[in-house]
C-alpha positions in Angstrom: 20.4 -18.5 -65.4 18.0 -16.2 -63.9 19.5 -14.5 -60.8 16.9 -13.5 -58.2 17.7 -10.0 -56.8 17.4 -9.8 -53.2 14.7 -7.5 -51.9 16.4 -4.5 -50.1 15.5 -4.6 -46.6 13.8 -1.4 -45.0 15.7 0.5 -42.4 14.4 2.8 -39.7 16.3 5.6 -38.1 16.1 5.4 -34.2 14.7 8.5 -32.7 17.1 8.2 -29.7 20.4 7.1 -31.0 19.9 8.3 -34.6 21.4 4.9 -35.8 19.8 3.6 -39.1 18.9 -0.1 -38.4 17.2 -2.8 -40.3 13.5 -2.9 -39.5 13.2 -6.4 -37.9 12.4 -8.0 -34.5 15.9 -7.8 -33.3 16.1 -4.1 -33.6 12.6 -2.7 -33.2 9.2 -3.6 -31.4 5.8 -3.7 -33.2 3.3 -1.3 -31.7 -0.3 -0.2 -31.9 0.2 3.6 -31.8 -2.0 5.2 -34.5 0.3 8.1 -34.8 3.4 6.0 -36.0 3.3 5.1 -39.7 5.9 2.4 -39.7 5.0 -1.3 -38.7 7.8 -1.2 -35.8 8.2 1.8 -33.3 11.2 3.7 -34.1 13.0 3.3 -30.9 15.5 0.7 -31.0 15.4 -2.2 -28.5 19.0 -1.3 -27.3 17.9 2.3 -26.4 14.7 0.8 -24.7 16.7 -1.7 -22.7 19.1 1.0 -21.7 16.3 3.2 -20.6 14.6 0.5 -18.6 17.9 -0.5 -16.7 18.1 -3.3 -14.3 15.0 -5.1 -12.9 16.0 -4.3 -9.3 16.6 -0.7 -10.0 14.2 1.9 -8.4 11.3 2.9 -10.7 11.8 -0.1 -13.1 8.0 -0.8 -13.2 7.0 2.7 -14.0 9.7 2.9 -16.8 8.0 -0.3 -18.3 4.5 1.1 -18.3 5.8 4.2 -20.0 7.5 2.4 -22.8 4.2 0.4 -23.0 2.2 3.5 -23.4 4.5 4.5 -26.3 4.0 1.2 -27.9 0.2 1.3 -27.0 0.6 -2.3 -25.6 -1.2 -3.4 -22.5 0.3 -3.7 -18.9 -1.5 -7.0 -17.7 -0.5 -7.7 -14.1 -1.1 -11.5 -14.3 1.0 -11.7 -17.6 3.7 -9.4 -16.1 4.0 -11.9 -13.2 4.1 -14.9 -15.1 6.9 -13.4 -17.3 9.1 -13.2 -14.4 8.8 -9.4 -14.7 11.4 -9.7 -17.6 10.6 -7.0 -20.2 11.8 -9.2 -23.2 9.7 -12.1 -22.1 6.5 -9.9 -21.4 6.7 -7.8 -24.6 7.1 -11.1 -26.7 3.9 -12.4 -25.0 1.6 -9.5 -25.4 2.9 -8.9 -28.9 2.5 -12.4 -30.3 0.1 -14.4 -28.4 -3.5 -14.2 -30.0 -5.4 -13.2 -26.9 -3.1 -10.1 -26.3 -1.7 -9.0 -29.6 -4.7 -6.9 -30.5 -4.9 -5.3 -27.2 -3.8 -1.6 -26.3 -2.8 0.2 -23.4 -6.5 1.0 -22.6 -7.0 -2.7 -21.9 -4.4 -2.7 -19.2 -5.4 -3.9 -15.7 -5.8 -0.3 -14.7 -6.6 -1.1 -11.0 -3.3 -2.8 -10.6 -1.4 0.0 -12.4 -3.1 2.8 -10.2 -2.7 0.6 -7.1 1.1 0.1 -7.6 1.5 3.7 -8.2 -0.8 5.0 -5.3 0.7 2.6 -2.9 4.1 3.5 -3.7 3.7 7.1 -3.6 1.7 7.0 -0.2 4.1 4.7 1.6 7.3 6.6 0.2 5.9 9.6 2.1 5.4 7.7 5.4 8.7 5.8 5.1 11.9 6.9 3.6 14.2 4.6 1.7 16.9 4.6 4.4 14.2 3.7 7.1 13.1 0.8 4.9 16.7 -0.4 4.2 17.6 -0.2 7.9 14.5 -2.1 8.9 14.5 -4.9 6.3 18.3 -4.9 5.0 19.8 -4.2 1.8 19.1 -6.0 -1.5 15.5 -6.0 -2.0 13.3 -4.7 -4.8 11.4 -1.5 -3.9 8.1 -3.3 -4.2 9.3 -6.0 -1.8 10.2 -3.4 0.6 6.6 -2.0 0.5 5.0 -5.4 0.6 7.2 -6.3 3.9 5.8 -3.0 5.4 2.3 -3.5 4.5 2.3 -7.2 5.9 4.2 -6.1 8.9 1.8 -3.3 9.9 -1.2 -5.7 9.1 -0.1 -8.6 11.4 1.2 -6.1 14.2 -2.4 -4.7 14.7 -3.8 -8.1 16.0 -0.7 -9.9 17.5 1.2 -8.9 20.5 4.7 -7.5 19.8 6.1 -6.7 23.0 9.9 -7.1 22.8 12.6 -6.7 20.3 12.9 -10.4 20.0 9.2 -10.5 18.9 9.9 -7.7 16.3 12.8 -9.5 14.7 10.9 -12.7 14.6 8.0 -11.0 12.9 10.1 -9.3 10.4 11.7 -12.7 9.4 8.2 -14.1 8.8 7.3 -11.1 6.8 10.3 -11.4 4.5 9.6 -15.1 3.8 5.8 -14.8 3.4 6.1 -11.8 0.8 8.7 -13.8 -1.0 6.3 -16.6 -1.2 3.6 -14.5 -2.5 5.9 -13.0 -5.2 7.1 -16.5 -6.3 3.5 -17.7 -6.6 2.5 -14.6 -8.6 5.3 -15.5 -11.0 4.2 -19.1 -11.3 7.6 -20.0 -9.8 6.2 -23.2 -7.7 9.6 -24.5 -6.7 10.6 -21.2 -5.1 7.2 -20.7 -3.5 7.5 -24.1 -1.8 10.8 -23.3 -0.4 9.7 -19.7 0.9 6.5 -21.3 2.2 8.5 -23.8 4.4 10.6 -20.9 5.8 7.7 -18.8 6.4 6.0 -21.7 8.2 9.0 -22.1 10.5 9.3 -18.3 11.1 5.7 -18.2 11.9 6.1 -20.8 14.7 9.1 -19.0 16.0 7.2 -15.6 16.0 4.0 -17.3 17.4 2.1 -16.0 14.4 -0.1 -19.1 14.2 -3.3 -18.6 16.3 -3.2 -22.2 17.7 0.2 -21.2 19.4 -1.3 -18.1 21.2 -1.9 -18.7 25.0 -4.5 -17.0 27.1 -1.8 -14.6 28.3 -0.9 -13.7 24.7 -4.5 -12.9 23.8 -5.0 -10.8 26.9 -1.7 -9.2 26.8 -1.0 -10.7 30.2 -4.3 -9.4 31.9 -5.8 -12.5 33.5 -7.6 -10.8 36.5 -9.9 -7.8 37.4 -7.0 -6.2 39.3 -4.6 -6.3 36.2 -7.5 -5.2 34.0 -8.0 -2.3 36.3 -4.5 -1.3 36.2 -4.4 -1.6 32.4 -7.6 0.6 32.2 -6.0 3.4 34.4 -2.9 3.4 32.0 -5.0 4.0 29.0 -6.7 7.1 27.8 -10.1 7.2 25.9 -10.1 3.4 25.5 -13.9 3.3 24.7 -15.0 6.6 23.0 -18.6 7.6 23.8 -20.9 6.4 21.1 -22.5 8.9 18.9 -26.1 7.9 20.1 -25.3 9.2 23.6 -24.1 12.5 22.2 -26.6 13.2 19.4 -30.1 12.5 21.0 -31.5 12.5 24.5 -31.5 9.3 26.4 -34.1 10.0 29.3 -36.9 12.2 30.4 -34.4 14.7 32.0 -32.5 15.1 28.8 -35.8 15.6 26.9 -37.0 18.2 29.5 -33.7 20.1 29.4 -33.6 20.2 25.6 -37.2 21.4 25.5 -36.7 24.1 28.0 -33.5 25.3 26.3 -35.1 25.7 23.0 -38.2 27.3 24.5 -35.9 29.9 26.1 -34.1 30.4 22.9 -37.6 30.8 21.1 -38.4 33.6 23.5 -35.1 35.3 22.5 -35.9 35.0 18.8 -33.0 32.4 18.5 -33.0 29.4 16.3 -33.5 25.9 18.0 -30.5 24.0 18.8 -29.9 20.2 18.3 -29.2 17.8 21.3 -25.6 17.4 20.1 -24.9 21.1 20.5 -26.4 21.1 24.0 -23.8 18.2 24.6 -21.0 19.9 23.1 -21.8 23.0 25.5 -21.7 20.6 28.5 -18.4 19.2 27.4 -16.9 22.8 26.9 -18.0 23.8 30.2 -16.5 20.7 31.9 -13.2 21.6 30.1 -13.3 25.3 31.3 -13.9 24.1 34.9 -11.0 21.5 34.8 -8.7 24.3 33.2 -9.6 26.6 35.9 -8.9 24.1 38.6 -5.4 23.4 37.0 -4.7 27.2 36.9 -5.7 27.8 40.4 -3.4 24.9 41.6 -0.6 26.1 39.5 -0.9 29.7 41.1 -1.2 28.3 44.5 2.4 26.4 43.8 3.9 29.6 42.7 2.7 31.7 45.6 4.2 29.2 48.0 
C-alpha cells in the first residue's frame, strides 16, 4: 500500500506579531505589491483587524486606506458602500471578483479619497469634536457628523431658521436625511425606506418642503414697503456696488474728470491712472471726511 505524503504547508512570519502562521486565506491576505515575494502579504489578519479597530472609531476609513496601500489593492467608493463598510467583506470582493482583482491602489476612486480627506480636515478645523457632539448628540460616526453639518449649513442658507424650535426641527430632518443617504449608498433599501419616511415627516415639521412655505416665510415677514424700509435700515451693505460702476466711467462728467486728471499727471511726468484708482481715491477722501466729523464730535463731547 502506497502512503501519500502530505505536502508540507508553507508558513509565513507575521512582521507585526512575529508569529509563524500557515500561509492561507484565514491568516493572510493576497496582495499586488511588487516588493513582496510571497503570494500573501506578511501581516496577519489578526494584526490588521487589531489595527483597524471598530468601524465607529475615529479614523477608521483612513486606516482602511493605509492597509489597502500596503496590499496595493484599490479603494472603490461604490464597492466600499455596498460592503456595508465592513473590511472583511470589502477585501474579499476586491481580491476575488474578476472585475476588481487585477486592480491596484492606483485604480482607486481617487476623487472620493481626496474628497473625504479634504472635507474631514477642513471641517475639523472649523468645528471641534465636542461642538459636533453637543450639537448632534452622541453615538454617530465621524463621517455622519460631517454630513449632518454639511446638510444643515446648505439648507440653512435658503430657508428661514428664526427660533430655537426651527433649529431643532431642522437638525432632526438632517439626521434622518443623512441616514437615508448612507443607507442608499450601502444598498440597504429597507433601512433607506425607514429613514426616508422619518425624513419626510421631519421635513414637514421643519417646513423644509417648498410647498409649505408661506409668503411670510419667503419674505421673512417683510410684506410691505414700510417693513422693507425697516429691514434695509438694519442691514449693512446689502447690495455691494457692482464692479462696472467702479472700474469704468459711466457718463460724460466721469470721462471729462478722468481725462483731465491724466492730462495733469502727464504734465507732472506721472503715469496715467485707471478710473478704478480714481474711484478708490474718492472713497478714501470720503472716509477721511467721515472720520474727521466723528473725531470733531467726540472732541466736542469731551470738552463739554
